[in-house]
C-alpha positions as a Markdown table, in Angstrom:
| # | Residue | x | y | z |
|---|---|---|---|---|
| 1 | Met | 20.3 | -12.7 | -22.3 |
| 2 | Thr | 21.2 | -14.8 | -25.4 |
| 3 | Leu | 20.7 | -12.8 | -28.7 |
| 4 | Asp | 20.8 | -15.0 | -32.1 |
| 5 | Ala | 22.1 | -12.1 | -34.2 |
| 6 | Ala | 22.0 | -14.4 | -37.2 |
| 7 | Gln | 18.3 | -14.5 | -37.3 |
| 8 | Pro | 16.0 | -11.6 | -38.2 |
| 9 | Gly | 14.0 | -10.0 | -35.3 |
| 10 | Phe | 14.5 | -10.6 | -31.4 |
| 11 | Ala | 15.0 | -14.3 | -30.2 |
| 12 | Thr | 15.9 | -15.5 | -26.8 |
| 13 | Thr | 15.3 | -18.6 | -24.7 |
| 14 | Val | 13.0 | -19.0 | -21.7 |
| 15 | Ala | 15.9 | -19.7 | -19.5 |
| 16 | Ala | 17.7 | -16.6 | -20.6 |
| 17 | Leu | 14.6 | -14.9 | -19.3 |
| 18 | Arg | 14.8 | -16.2 | -16.1 |
| 19 | Leu | 11.2 | -16.2 | -15.7 |
| 20 | Arg | 9.9 | -15.9 | -12.2 |
| 21 | Ser | 6.4 | -16.4 | -10.2 |
| 22 | Trp | 5.6 | -13.1 | -8.5 |
| 23 | Lys | 3.0 | -12.4 | -5.8 |
| 24 | Leu | -0.2 | -11.3 | -7.0 |
| 25 | Gly | -3.7 | -10.3 | -5.6 |
| 26 | Ala | -4.7 | -8.5 | -2.9 |
| 27 | Gly | -4.3 | -10.8 | 0.0 |
| 28 | Gln | -5.9 | -10.5 | 3.2 |
| 29 | Ala | -6.3 | -7.0 | 4.5 |
| 30 | Met | -6.1 | -8.0 | 8.3 |
| 31 | Glu | -2.3 | -8.6 | 7.9 |
| 32 | Val | -2.0 | -4.9 | 7.8 |
| 33 | Ile | -5.0 | -3.9 | 10.2 |
| 34 | Asp | -3.9 | -6.5 | 13.0 |
| 35 | Gln | -0.6 | -4.4 | 13.3 |
| 36 | Phe | -2.4 | -1.5 | 15.3 |
| 37 | Ser | -3.3 | -1.9 | 18.8 |
| 38 | Glu | -6.4 | -0.4 | 20.1 |
| 39 | Ala | -4.5 | 1.2 | 22.8 |
| 40 | Asp | -2.4 | 3.5 | 20.5 |
| 41 | Phe | -4.7 | 3.6 | 17.5 |
| 42 | Thr | -8.2 | 4.5 | 16.6 |
| 43 | His | -10.1 | 2.3 | 14.2 |
| 44 | Ile | -13.3 | 3.2 | 12.2 |
| 45 | Val | -15.0 | 1.1 | 9.7 |
| 46 | Asp | -17.5 | 3.4 | 7.8 |
| 47 | Asp | -21.0 | 2.6 | 6.1 |
| 48 | Arg | -18.8 | 1.5 | 3.1 |
| 49 | Ala | -16.7 | -1.1 | 4.9 |
| 50 | Asp | -13.6 | 0.9 | 4.5 |
| 51 | Val | -11.4 | 1.0 | 7.3 |
| 52 | His | -9.8 | 4.1 | 9.0 |
| 53 | Val | -6.8 | 3.8 | 11.4 |
| 54 | Ser | -5.3 | 6.6 | 12.9 |
| 55 | Ser | -2.8 | 7.3 | 15.5 |
| 56 | Arg | -4.1 | 8.6 | 18.9 |
| 57 | Asp | -2.0 | 11.9 | 18.2 |
| 58 | Gly | -3.6 | 12.0 | 14.6 |
| 59 | Arg | -0.2 | 12.2 | 12.7 |
| 60 | Phe | -0.4 | 8.8 | 11.3 |
| 61 | Tyr | -3.5 | 7.7 | 9.1 |
| 62 | Leu | -4.1 | 4.4 | 7.3 |
| 63 | Gly | -7.2 | 4.0 | 5.1 |
| 64 | Tyr | -8.2 | 0.8 | 3.4 |
| 65 | Phe | -10.8 | 1.1 | 0.5 |
| 66 | Pro | -11.2 | -2.5 | -1.1 |
| 67 | Asn | -13.4 | -1.1 | -3.7 |
| 68 | Gly | -11.5 | 2.1 | -4.4 |
| 69 | Arg | -11.3 | 5.5 | -2.5 |
| 70 | Pro | -14.1 | 7.8 | -3.0 |
| 71 | Gly | -13.3 | 11.5 | -3.5 |
| 72 | Gly | -11.1 | 13.0 | -6.2 |
| 73 | Thr | -11.9 | 15.3 | -9.2 |
| 74 | Asp | -15.8 | 15.8 | -9.0 |
| 75 | Glu | -16.0 | 13.8 | -5.9 |
| 76 | Asp | -15.6 | 10.7 | -8.5 |
| 77 | Trp | -14.0 | 7.6 | -7.2 |
| 78 | Val | -10.4 | 7.2 | -7.3 |
| 79 | Thr | -10.4 | 4.0 | -9.3 |
| 80 | Gly | -7.9 | 1.5 | -8.1 |
| 81 | Glu | -6.3 | 3.2 | -5.1 |
| 82 | Gly | -7.0 | 0.8 | -2.2 |
| 83 | Trp | -4.6 | 1.7 | 0.3 |
| 84 | Val | -3.8 | 5.4 | 1.7 |
| 85 | Ile | -0.9 | 5.8 | 4.0 |
| 86 | Ser | 0.4 | 9.2 | 5.6 |
| 87 | Val | 2.1 | 10.9 | 8.1 |
| 88 | Thr | 1.9 | 14.5 | 9.0 |
| 89 | Gly | 5.2 | 16.4 | 9.0 |
| 90 | Thr | 6.2 | 18.9 | 11.6 |
| 91 | Ala | 6.9 | 22.6 | 11.2 |
| 92 | Asn | 10.6 | 22.0 | 9.9 |
| 93 | Ile | 10.2 | 18.7 | 8.2 |
| 94 | Pro | 7.4 | 17.8 | 5.7 |
| 95 | Gly | 5.3 | 14.6 | 6.0 |
| 96 | Tyr | 4.7 | 12.3 | 3.4 |
| 97 | Arg | 1.8 | 10.2 | 1.9 |
| 98 | Met | 1.6 | 6.8 | -0.2 |
| 99 | Ala | -0.9 | 4.9 | -1.9 |
| 100 | Phe | -1.3 | 1.4 | -3.2 |
| 101 | Gly | -3.7 | -0.1 | -5.6 |
| 102 | Thr | -6.6 | -2.2 | -4.7 |
| 103 | Asp | -4.7 | -5.2 | -6.3 |
| 104 | Thr | -1.5 | -4.7 | -4.2 |
| 105 | Pro | -0.5 | -7.6 | -2.0 |
| 106 | Ala | -1.7 | -6.7 | 1.6 |
| 107 | Glu | 1.8 | -8.6 | 2.4 |
| 108 | Ile | 3.6 | -5.6 | 0.8 |
| 109 | Val | 1.8 | -2.9 | 2.6 |
| 110 | Ala | 1.9 | -4.8 | 5.8 |
| 111 | Gly | 5.7 | -4.6 | 5.1 |
| 112 | Val | 5.6 | -0.9 | 4.8 |
| 113 | Val | 3.6 | -0.3 | 7.5 |
| 114 | Ala | 5.9 | -2.5 | 10.0 |
| 115 | Trp | 8.5 | -0.5 | 8.7 |
| 116 | Ile | 6.7 | 2.9 | 9.5 |
| 117 | Leu | 5.5 | 1.8 | 13.1 |
| 118 | Ser | 9.2 | 0.6 | 13.6 |
| 119 | Thr | 10.5 | 4.2 | 13.2 |
| 120 | Ser | 7.8 | 5.7 | 15.3 |
| 121 | Arg | 8.9 | 6.7 | 19.0 |
| 122 | Pro | 7.2 | 8.3 | 22.0 |
| 123 | Leu | 7.8 | 11.9 | 22.8 |
């Protein structure tokens, strides 16, 4: 970044900032959900049109909440939480949970899901 020390305050140029365009917006949820085969996963659409996907063994869970996830403190809405992914651990290794906002591009969540699915192995 170029800085003009002779001028008071902070000054730079647009070229020095290297402005970029970034993927924004929720995108298409089916890019995520279509990765789960009905043979290996259970799909449920509830009365709020939230989508729940779980592995047949129950260790993987994905929840899609287009209007925010219900629950939380005093059963209020968890505002902004649109995707929840969790994998249950074992007796020796803890599992993990991650959440993405309602405005997180579905392509990003799809990439994470693809990576998680690629690491799973049948026992």
